[in-house]
C-alpha positions as CSV (number, residue, x, y, z in Angstrom):
1,M,-0.9,-28.9,-119.5
2,I,-2.2,-28.7,-115.9
3,T,0.2,-29.1,-113.0
4,S,-0.9,-29.1,-109.3
5,S,1.1,-28.1,-106.3
6,S,0.7,-26.4,-102.9
7,F,0.5,-22.7,-102.6
8,P,0.0,-20.3,-99.7
9,G,-3.7,-20.7,-98.8
10,M,-3.6,-24.3,-100.0
11,V,-4.5,-23.7,-103.7
12,L,-3.8,-25.7,-106.8
13,W,-2.8,-23.8,-109.9
14,V,-2.9,-24.4,-113.6
15,Q,-0.1,-22.9,-115.7
16,V,-0.9,-21.7,-119.2
17,G,2.0,-19.6,-120.2
18,A,1.1,-16.0,-120.8
19,W,-1.4,-16.1,-118.1
20,T,-2.1,-18.8,-115.5
21,Y,-5.3,-20.1,-114.0
22,H,-5.6,-20.8,-110.3
23,Y,-8.4,-22.2,-108.1
24,S,-8.9,-22.8,-104.4
25,D,-8.5,-26.4,-103.6
26,Q,-9.0,-26.5,-99.8
27,G,-11.7,-24.0,-99.1
28,D,-15.1,-22.9,-100.4
29,Y,-15.9,-19.2,-100.4
30,T,-18.8,-16.8,-100.9
31,W,-18.4,-14.7,-104.1
32,E,-16.9,-11.8,-102.2
33,Q,-14.5,-14.1,-100.3
34,A,-13.5,-15.7,-103.6
35,R,-12.7,-12.4,-105.2
36,N,-10.7,-11.3,-102.2
37,F,-8.8,-14.6,-102.4
38,C,-8.0,-14.1,-106.1
39,Q,-7.0,-10.4,-105.6
40,T,-4.8,-11.3,-102.7
41,F,-2.8,-14.1,-104.3
42,F,-3.3,-13.6,-108.0
43,T,-5.0,-10.9,-110.2
44,D,-8.8,-11.4,-110.0
45,L,-11.6,-13.8,-110.6
46,V,-11.3,-15.2,-114.2
47,A,-12.9,-13.2,-117.1
48,I,-14.0,-15.6,-119.9
49,Q,-12.9,-14.3,-123.3
50,N,-14.0,-16.9,-125.8
51,Q,-15.3,-20.4,-126.3
52,Q,-11.8,-21.9,-126.6
53,E,-11.0,-20.7,-123.1
54,I,-14.3,-22.3,-121.8
55,E,-13.4,-25.6,-123.4
56,Y,-9.9,-25.5,-122.0
57,L,-11.1,-24.8,-118.5
58,N,-13.8,-27.4,-118.6
59,K,-11.2,-30.0,-119.8
60,S,-8.4,-29.0,-117.4
61,L,-10.1,-28.2,-114.1
62,P,-11.2,-31.0,-111.7
63,F,-14.9,-31.5,-110.9
64,H,-16.3,-30.0,-107.7
65,G,-19.9,-30.5,-106.8
66,R,-20.4,-26.8,-105.9
67,Y,-18.7,-25.6,-109.1
68,Y,-16.6,-22.4,-109.5
69,W,-17.2,-18.6,-109.1
70,I,-16.2,-16.5,-112.1
71,G,-15.7,-12.7,-112.3
72,L,-19.2,-11.9,-113.6
73,R,-21.7,-10.1,-111.4
74,K,-24.9,-8.0,-111.7
75,L,-24.1,-4.4,-110.9
76,G,-27.0,-1.9,-111.2
77,G,-29.0,-4.6,-112.9
78,I,-26.4,-5.2,-115.6
79,W,-24.2,-8.3,-115.8
80,T,-20.6,-6.9,-115.6
81,W,-17.1,-8.3,-115.7
82,V,-15.7,-7.0,-112.5
83,G,-12.1,-7.1,-113.5
84,T,-12.5,-4.8,-116.5
85,G,-15.8,-3.1,-115.5
86,K,-17.2,-4.0,-119.0
87,A,-20.8,-5.1,-119.5
88,L,-21.4,-8.6,-120.8
89,S,-22.2,-8.4,-124.5
90,K,-25.0,-10.4,-126.0
91,E,-22.6,-12.3,-128.2
92,A,-20.4,-13.4,-125.3
93,E,-23.3,-14.8,-123.2
94,N,-22.9,-18.5,-122.2
95,W,-25.9,-19.1,-120.0
96,A,-27.2,-22.6,-119.3
97,L,-30.6,-23.5,-120.4
98,G,-33.2,-21.4,-118.6
99,E,-30.6,-19.2,-117.0
100,P,-30.3,-16.5,-115.6
101,N,-33.6,-17.0,-113.8
102,N,-32.9,-14.8,-110.7
103,R,-34.7,-17.2,-108.4
104,R,-36.0,-15.6,-105.3
105,S,-34.7,-12.3,-106.7
106,N,-31.2,-12.6,-105.1
107,Q,-29.1,-14.4,-107.7
108,D,-26.6,-11.7,-108.6
109,C,-23.4,-13.7,-109.0
110,V,-22.3,-16.3,-111.6
111,E,-20.9,-19.8,-111.5
112,I,-19.4,-22.0,-114.3
113,Y,-20.3,-25.7,-114.6
114,I,-17.0,-27.5,-114.9
115,Q,-17.3,-31.1,-116.0
116,R,-21.0,-31.2,-115.3
117,P,-22.8,-34.1,-117.0
118,Q,-25.2,-31.7,-118.7
119,Q,-24.3,-28.3,-120.1
120,A,-20.7,-28.4,-119.1
121,G,-18.9,-25.0,-119.3
122,K,-22.2,-23.1,-119.1
123,W,-23.0,-20.3,-116.6
124,N,-25.7,-20.1,-113.9
125,D,-26.7,-17.2,-111.7
126,E,-26.5,-17.9,-108.0
127,P,-26.9,-16.1,-104.6
128,C,-23.6,-14.5,-103.8
129,N,-23.6,-15.8,-100.3
130,R,-23.3,-19.5,-101.4
131,K,-19.9,-21.1,-101.1
132,K,-18.0,-22.4,-104.1
133,K,-14.5,-22.8,-105.5
134,A,-12.6,-19.6,-106.5
135,L,-11.4,-19.6,-110.2
136,C,-8.6,-17.0,-110.5
137,Y,-6.2,-15.8,-113.2
138,R,-2.8,-14.2,-113.0
139,G,-1.6,-12.1,-116.0
140,E,2.0,-12.6,-117.3
141,W,3.8,-10.8,-120.1
142,G,5.7,-12.7,-122.8
143,D,6.0,-13.5,-126.4
144,C,4.2,-16.4,-128.1
145,G,7.0,-18.8,-128.6
146,P,7.0,-22.2,-130.4
147,E,6.2,-24.0,-127.2
148,L,2.9,-22.2,-126.8
149,D,-0.3,-22.3,-128.8
150,W,-2.1,-19.0,-129.1
151,V,-5.8,-19.5,-128.4
152,G,-7.0,-15.8,-128.3
153,W,-6.6,-12.5,-126.6
154,G,-6.8,-12.2,-122.9
155,P,-8.0,-9.2,-120.7
156,W,-6.3,-5.8,-120.7
157,Q,-3.8,-5.2,-118.1
158,G,-1.5,-2.1,-117.7
159,G,-2.8,-0.7,-121.0
160,Q,-1.8,-3.8,-123.0
161,Q,-3.8,-6.9,-123.9
162,L,-2.6,-10.2,-122.5
163,L,-1.9,-13.2,-124.7
164,M,-4.0,-16.2,-124.0
165,T,-1.9,-19.3,-124.7
166,V,-2.0,-22.9,-123.9
167,P,1.4,-24.7,-123.4
168,Y,2.4,-27.9,-125.0
169,I,2.8,-30.8,-122.5
170,H,6.3,-30.8,-121.3
171,P,8.1,-31.3,-118.0
172,H,9.3,-28.4,-115.8
173,P,13.0,-28.2,-114.9
174,S,13.9,-29.4,-111.5
175,F,15.5,-27.0,-109.0
176,P,16.4,-29.0,-105.9
177,C,16.1,-27.5,-102.4
178,A,17.7,-28.9,-99.2
179,K,15.9,-31.9,-97.8
180,L,13.6,-30.9,-94.9
181,E,13.6,-32.7,-91.5
182,P,10.6,-32.0,-89.3
183,K,11.3,-30.7,-85.8
184,G,9.0,-32.3,-83.3
185,G,6.0,-32.8,-85.5
186,P,4.6,-34.4,-88.7
187,M,5.5,-33.2,-92.2
188,N,3.5,-33.9,-95.3
189,C,5.1,-33.0,-98.7
190,S,4.1,-33.0,-102.4
191,H,6.7,-33.2,-105.1
192,P,5.5,-32.4,-108.6
193,Y,8.9,-32.4,-110.1
194,G,11.0,-34.6,-107.8
195,D,11.7,-34.9,-104.1
196,F,12.4,-31.5,-102.5
197,S,12.7,-29.8,-105.9
198,Y,11.1,-26.7,-107.5
199,N,7.5,-26.2,-106.5
200,S,7.7,-29.0,-103.9
201,T,5.5,-28.0,-100.9
202,C,5.7,-29.3,-97.4
203,E,3.0,-28.8,-94.8
204,F,4.0,-29.0,-91.1
205,G,1.9,-29.9,-88.1
206,C,2.5,-30.6,-84.5
207,H,1.5,-33.4,-82.2
208,E,-1.3,-32.9,-79.7
209,G,-0.3,-30.5,-76.9
210,F,2.2,-28.6,-79.2
211,E,1.8,-25.6,-81.4
212,R,3.7,-24.5,-84.4
213,R,6.1,-21.6,-84.4
214,G,6.7,-20.5,-88.0
215,A,5.1,-21.0,-91.4
216,G,2.7,-23.9,-91.8
217,V,3.7,-24.5,-95.5
218,L,7.1,-24.2,-97.1
219,R,7.6,-24.0,-100.9
220,C,10.8,-24.8,-102.9
221,L,11.5,-21.6,-104.9
222,P,13.4,-21.3,-108.2
223,S,16.3,-19.9,-106.1
224,Q,16.6,-23.4,-104.6
225,E,15.7,-22.0,-101.3
226,W,12.6,-22.7,-99.2
227,S,10.1,-19.9,-98.7
228,A,10.6,-19.9,-95.0
229,N,12.5,-21.5,-92.2
230,I,11.4,-24.9,-90.9
231,P,8.8,-24.3,-88.2
232,T,9.2,-25.7,-84.7
233,C,6.7,-27.2,-82.3
234,T,6.6,-25.9,-78.7
235,A,4.5,-27.3,-75.9
236,V,1.2,-25.4,-75.4
237,A,1.5,-23.2,-72.3
238,C,-1.0,-23.1,-69.5
239,P,-1.4,-20.1,-67.1
240,V,1.2,-20.1,-64.4
241,L,-0.2,-21.6,-61.2
242,R,0.5,-20.3,-57.7
243,A,0.4,-22.0,-54.4
244,P,-3.0,-21.4,-52.7
245,E,-3.0,-19.1,-49.7
246,K,-2.0,-21.1,-46.6
247,G,-0.9,-23.9,-49.0
248,E,2.0,-25.3,-51.0
249,L,2.5,-26.2,-54.7
250,N,4.7,-29.0,-56.1
251,C,5.0,-29.3,-59.9
252,S,6.7,-31.6,-62.4
253,H,7.3,-30.3,-65.9
254,L,7.8,-32.6,-68.9
255,H,8.2,-29.9,-71.7
256,G,8.8,-26.7,-69.8
257,D,7.4,-24.8,-66.9
258,F,3.6,-24.9,-66.9
259,T,3.3,-26.4,-70.3
260,F,1.4,-29.4,-71.8
261,G,2.0,-32.4,-69.6
262,S,3.0,-30.4,-66.5
263,T,1.4,-31.7,-63.3
264,C,1.0,-29.7,-60.1
265,A,0.1,-31.2,-56.7
266,F,-1.4,-29.1,-53.9
267,S,-1.2,-29.3,-50.1
268,C,-2.3,-27.1,-47.2
269,Q,-0.6,-26.0,-44.0
270,K,-1.6,-27.2,-40.6
271,G,-5.1,-26.2,-39.7
272,F,-6.3,-26.0,-43.2
273,V,-8.0,-28.4,-45.6
274,L,-7.8,-28.6,-49.3
275,K,-10.9,-27.6,-51.4
276,G,-10.7,-28.7,-55.0
277,P,-8.5,-31.3,-56.8
278,E,-5.3,-32.5,-55.1
279,S,-3.5,-32.2,-58.5
280,R,-4.1,-30.5,-61.8
281,E,-2.6,-31.2,-65.3
282,C,-1.9,-28.9,-68.2
283,T,-3.9,-30.1,-71.1
284,A,-3.3,-29.9,-74.9
285,T,-5.8,-27.0,-75.1
286,G,-3.7,-24.8,-72.7
287,I,-6.1,-25.1,-69.7
288,W,-5.7,-26.9,-66.5
289,T,-7.8,-29.9,-65.5
290,G,-10.2,-29.3,-62.6
291,D,-11.1,-26.0,-60.9
292,A,-8.9,-23.8,-58.9
293,T,-7.7,-25.3,-55.6
294,R,-7.8,-23.4,-52.4
295,C,-7.1,-24.0,-48.7
296,E,-9.8,-23.4,-46.2
297,A,-9.4,-23.1,-42.4
298,I,-10.7,-26.2,-40.6
299,A,-14.0,-25.3,-38.9
300,C,-14.9,-26.0,-35.3
301,P,-18.5,-26.2,-34.0
302,V,-20.1,-22.8,-33.5
303,L,-19.9,-21.7,-29.9
304,S,-22.6,-19.8,-28.0
305,A,-22.4,-17.5,-24.9
306,P,-23.2,-19.3,-21.7
307,D,-26.5,-18.6,-20.0
308,Q,-26.2,-15.4,-18.0
309,G,-22.9,-14.8,-19.7
310,E,-21.1,-13.3,-22.7
311,M,-18.7,-14.5,-25.3
312,H,-16.2,-12.4,-27.4
313,C,-14.3,-14.1,-30.2
314,S,-11.5,-13.2,-32.6
315,H,-11.3,-15.0,-35.9
316,L,-8.0,-15.2,-37.9
317,H,-9.3,-17.2,-40.9
318,G,-13.1,-17.1,-40.7
319,N,-15.8,-17.5,-38.1
320,F,-15.1,-20.4,-35.7
321,T,-12.2,-21.8,-37.7
322,Y,-8.7,-22.8,-36.9
323,G,-7.0,-20.2,-34.8
324,S,-10.3,-18.6,-33.6
325,M,-10.2,-17.6,-29.9
326,C,-13.3,-17.1,-27.7
327,A,-13.3,-15.5,-24.3
328,F,-16.1,-16.0,-21.8
329,S,-17.4,-13.8,-19.0
330,C,-20.5,-13.8,-16.8
331,Q,-23.0,-11.1,-15.9
332,T,-23.1,-9.4,-12.6
333,G,-24.0,-11.8,-9.8
334,F,-22.6,-14.9,-11.7
335,A,-19.3,-16.6,-11.6
336,L,-17.6,-18.5,-14.5
337,V,-17.1,-22.2,-14.0
338,G,-14.6,-23.6,-16.5
339,L,-12.0,-22.0,-18.8
340,Q,-12.0,-18.3,-19.5
341,S,-11.1,-18.9,-23.1
342,R,-11.1,-21.7,-25.7
343,E,-9.2,-22.0,-29.0
344,C,-10.2,-23.8,-32.2
345,T,-7.5,-26.4,-33.0
346,A,-6.2,-28.0,-36.2
347,T,-8.3,-31.1,-35.5
348,G,-11.5,-29.0,-35.6
349,T,-12.1,-29.3,-31.9
350,W,-12.1,-26.6,-29.1
351,T,-9.6,-26.7,-26.2
352,G,-11.2,-27.5,-22.8
353,D,-14.8,-28.1,-21.9
354,T,-17.7,-25.8,-22.2
355,P,-17.8,-23.2,-19.4
356,H,-21.0,-22.1,-17.7
357,C,-22.1,-19.3,-15.3
358,E,-23.3,-20.1,-11.8
359,A,-25.1,-17.6,-9.6
360,V,-22.9,-16.3,-6.7
361,T,-24.0,-17.9,-3.4
362,C,-24.7,-16.2,-0.1
363,P,-24.6,-17.8,3.4
364,V,-27.7,-19.8,4.2
365,L,-30.1,-17.8,6.3
366,R,-32.2,-19.2,9.3
367,A,-35.4,-17.9,10.7
368,P,-34.7,-15.8,13.9
369,E,-35.7,-17.3,17.2
370,K,-39.4,-16.8,17.8
371,G,-39.7,-15.8,14.1
372,E,-40.2,-17.1,10.6
373,L,-38.3,-16.9,7.3
374,N,-39.9,-16.7,3.8
375,C,-37.5,-16.7,0.8
376,S,-37.8,-16.5,-3.0
377,H,-34.9,-17.8,-5.2
378,L,-34.3,-16.7,-8.8
379,H,-31.2,-18.7,-9.6
380,G,-31.0,-21.3,-6.8
381,D,-31.3,-21.5,-3.0
382,F,-29.6,-18.5,-1.3
383,T,-27.9,-17.3,-4.5
384,F,-27.6,-13.9,-6.2
385,G,-31.1,-12.4,-6.4
386,S,-32.6,-14.5,-3.6
387,T,-34.8,-12.4,-1.3
388,C,-35.8,-13.4,2.3
389,A,-38.5,-11.8,4.3
390,F,-38.6,-12.1,8.1
391,S,-41.6,-12.0,10.6
392,C,-42.0,-12.7,14.4
393,Q,-44.4,-14.7,16.5
394,K,-47.0,-13.1,18.7
395,G,-45.5,-11.1,21.5
396,F,-42.3,-10.4,19.6
397,V,-41.2,-7.5,17.5
398,L,-38.7,-7.5,14.6
399,K,-35.3,-5.9,15.1
400,G,-33.4,-5.3,11.9
401,P,-34.5,-5.2,8.2
402,E,-37.8,-6.9,7.3
403,S,-36.1,-8.4,4.2
404,R,-32.6,-9.1,2.9
405,E,-31.3,-9.7,-0.6
406,C,-28.3,-11.8,-1.7
407,T,-26.0,-9.4,-3.6
408,A,-23.5,-10.0,-6.5
409,T,-20.7,-10.0,-3.9
410,G,-22.1,-13.0,-2.1
411,T,-23.3,-11.0,1.0
412,W,-26.8,-10.2,2.3
413,T,-28.0,-6.6,2.4
414,G,-28.6,-5.2,5.9
415,D,-27.7,-6.7,9.3
416,A,-28.9,-9.9,10.9
417,T,-32.6,-9.8,11.9
418,R,-33.9,-11.0,15.3
419,C,-37.1,-11.1,17.2
420,E,-37.3,-9.5,20.6
421,A,-40.1,-10.0,23.2
422,I,-42.3,-7.0,23.5
423,A,-41.5,-5.0,26.7
424,C,-44.0,-3.9,29.3
425,P,-43.4,-1.0,31.7
426,V,-41.2,-2.0,34.7
427,L,-43.3,-2.8,37.7
428,R,-42.5,-1.9,41.4
429,A,-43.5,-3.6,44.6
430,P,-46.4,-1.7,46.3
431,E,-45.5,0.4,49.3
432,K,-45.6,-1.7,52.4
433,G,-45.6,-4.7,50.0
434,E,-43.5,-7.1,48.0
435,M,-43.4,-8.2,44.4
436,H,-42.1,-11.4,43.0
437,C,-41.8,-11.8,39.2
438,S,-41.0,-14.6,36.8
439,H,-39.6,-13.7,33.3
440,L,-39.8,-16.1,30.2
441,H,-38.2,-13.8,27.6
442,G,-36.5,-11.1,29.5
443,N,-37.3,-8.7,32.4
444,F,-40.7,-7.3,32.2
445,T,-41.4,-8.6,28.7
446,Y,-44.1,-10.5,27.0
447,G,-45.0,-13.5,29.3
448,S,-43.5,-12.1,32.4
449,T,-45.7,-12.6,35.5
450,C,-45.5,-10.6,38.8
451,A,-47.2,-11.5,42.1
452,F,-47.8,-8.9,44.9
453,S,-48.1,-9.2,48.7
454,C,-48.2,-6.8,51.6
455,Q,-46.2,-6.6,54.9
456,K,-47.7,-7.6,58.3
457,G,-50.5,-5.4,59.3
458,F,-51.4,-4.5,55.6
459,V,-53.8,-6.0,53.2
460,L,-53.5,-6.0,49.3
461,K,-55.9,-4.0,47.4
462,G,-56.1,-5.1,43.7
463,L,-54.9,-8.1,41.7
464,E,-52.5,-10.4,43.4
465,S,-50.6,-10.9,40.0
466,R,-50.3,-9.2,36.7
467,E,-49.0,-10.5,33.3
468,C,-47.2,-8.7,30.4
469,T,-49.3,-9.1,27.3
470,A,-48.4,-9.1,23.6
471,M,-49.6,-5.5,23.4
472,G,-46.9,-4.4,25.8
473,I,-49.3,-3.7,28.6
474,W,-49.9,-5.4,32.0
475,T,-53.1,-7.2,32.8
476,G,-55.3,-5.4,35.4
477,D,-54.5,-2.3,37.5
478,T,-51.7,-1.6,39.8
479,P,-52.4,-3.1,43.3
480,H,-51.5,-1.4,46.6
481,C,-51.3,-2.2,50.4
482,E,-53.6,-0.8,53.1
483,A,-53.3,-1.1,56.9
484,A,-55.6,-3.7,58.4
485,A,-57.9,-3.4,61.5
486,Q,-56.4,-4.8,64.9
487,G,-59.2,-7.3,65.6
488,V,-58.5,-9.2,62.5
489,I,-55.0,-10.1,63.5
490,G,-56.1,-12.6,66.2
491,L,-58.4,-14.3,63.7
492,G,-55.7,-14.5,61.2
493,Q,-53.5,-16.2,63.7
494,A,-56.3,-18.5,64.6
495,L,-56.7,-19.5,60.9
496,G,-53.1,-20.7,61.1
497,Y,-51.2,-18.5,58.7
498,S,-48.1,-20.4,59.4
499,L,-49.8,-23.6,58.3
500,F,-50.2,-22.3,54.8
501,T,-46.7,-20.9,54.6
502,E,-45.1,-24.1,55.8
503,L,-47.1,-26.3,53.5
504,L,-46.4,-24.3,50.3
505,P,-43.3,-22.4,49.3
506,P,-43.5,-18.7,48.8
507,P,-45.2,-17.0,47.3
508,W,-47.8,-19.7,46.8
509,G,-48.6,-20.3,50.6
510,L,-49.2,-16.6,50.9
511,H,-51.4,-16.6,47.8
512,L,-53.5,-19.4,49.1
513,W,-53.9,-17.8,52.6
514,L,-54.9,-14.5,51.0
515,H,-57.6,-16.2,48.9
516,V,-59.0,-17.8,52.0
517,C,-59.0,-14.5,53.8
518,L,-60.9,-12.8,50.9
519,L,-63.8,-15.1,51.6
520,L,-64.0,-13.8,55.2
521,P,-65.3,-10.5,56.4
522,E,-63.0,-7.6,55.8
523,G,-60.2,-7.3,58.4
524,V,-60.7,-10.8,59.8
525,C,-57.3,-12.0,58.6
526,A,-55.5,-8.7,59.3
527,E,-54.1,-9.9,62.6
528,G,-51.0,-11.8,61.9
529,A,-51.1,-11.3,58.2
530,G,-47.4,-10.4,58.2
531,E,-46.3,-13.4,60.2
532,P,-44.4,-16.0,58.3
């Protein structure tokens, strides 16, 4: 009789009395994995003893398309039962037609055809890395009672040979266990001998977003106790979130702090903007939706130093962002127009308007009288760096610096420049004579004219007038007065000296009279030359 039920590792088992057969129902394994499975939960991979055993297994086991591994393997080129270490005898061979063929020279393990349409129960060599069902046995000691049919001897175990028996078909006694109630998740049970009785197995799962704490499968033991406590389902946990720097975190939790279903919303302090999702949710896989959220300082437009100036900034949260302060200054010779500092605000704008540097101004210069002014301006008329050169007209000389420069303090270098008329030596009236001068630009300077005359009884020798030139010298030589002969005086009176002096104001009447006398013989006008 074959009875199926759950077993750790999800296996089905077949009970045959003195020893029992077991096979993997859920998984397929390589030959090594299958042997490890059998040795872990039972005794080993099955060792076939006789034809009756083969017939029983072929009849009792369910069909699987990949068939079953048995405990026969090629070791050192010899087919060997791994459980006993004995070589396969010629008489015990049960190969399918044409087998073993060792195709591709790597078929070192053996499968058994269970319920195959052709050659059922026969063996076939296969590559050991293929995956198949594991066919295991567990040896048990006992006498052959009336309820068991002996079908042959089993393998040796502990120095004694096991009985190989087949039970009559009969029900197993029921040993009830407490009814199970799932805790927060689905439960799937199988009851071979009645609800929640001996050999009943219950498999537990959890809903999405929850994970099991405890054994996944419980079995009802003969002691009427379950093999483990009922597992519980707890919400999957996500990593604990923290508020971003310069931000805040506000979370709601459905099943516990930072577990499946928890939702966290993010916000930022004044002057900062959120980068990333505004909210994140803990998913069933234990990870948060979206990427990490952060707060970035709001950026203001990048500032530049003004022309002819400098800028020095301090940044709290990044270059030219909320809280940044920039101070402005100007180079020597320039003055700041506008705010000395500006701050980046929470709205992403700077306080105040853009400052600029203007060149320091000096007083406007004028050309000196009788002179000229020629200026060059670097930064604007009569501002820092402007240079003005001075020159004078003909007959005048420069007094003061030839050029002046506008300094950073707004003043001109040097003193005021002026043009002075060029001076000629001071003239004196000739002895026994008189001198009358007219001065345009100052006494005895460029443009001054001096006229000379002599007293009565004397006549002028030399120029009647001299003029101060641009060279600072007088025209002509110095005149002088000489005594005149007596006979000339009467003629001079006859010529009417008083007539000239009355018609023209001095000294022009005198000048005209003298010019007339010059045309006469020497000494003619001497008489009366001094009369008015």
